[in-house]
N, C-alpha and C positions, 0 to 999 in steps of 0.2 A: 504493500500500500504506500509506504513512503516513497518508493521509486516512482510510482504513478504520479504522485503529487509533484515530485521534483521534475519529472518530464513535462508535466502540464505547465508548471511555472516557467521552465526554460523555454517552452514553446510560446507562452504568453509574452515573455520578455523579448524574444526574437521578433515576434510580430509587432510589438510596440516599437522596437528600434527601427525596423523596416518601414513602418508607417510614419515615423517621424522623419526619416531620411528622404522619402519619396517627394514630398512637397518642396523640400530644399533643393533636391536635384532638378526638379522641373523649373524652379525659379532661376537657378543658375543657368539653365539652358536658354532661358529667355532674356538673359542679361545683354545689354548693349555694350560693346567694347568701349572703354574709356576714351580712347583716341577718337573714335567716331563721334561720340557724344561731344567731346571738346571741339572738334572741327565744326560740327553743326551749330554749337553755341557761338563760335566765333563768326560764322557766316551770318547768323541772324540772332541778335540779342533777344532774350526772353522779355516779355512785358512784365513790368514791375509796378507795384502800388506802394507809394511812400508810407512809411511807418508800419509795414507789415512784415511778418517773417513766417517761414515754414521750416519746421524741424522734422528731419527724416531720420528714422532709425530702422532697425530690422522689422519692427512691427508695423511700419507704414506701408 
């Protein structure tokens, strides 16, 4: 019985790790290379509004 519980917990942990990694891999595949982004920003400056700010982090 303890072996069955241990196998179940190992399976559950592996599933959890795979499930957490999948969205991260998909996001990285959709990333724009930094050089391309900077070139585009140099060609056309983004619109700005005075006295406003946007903060980006991994959750954004």
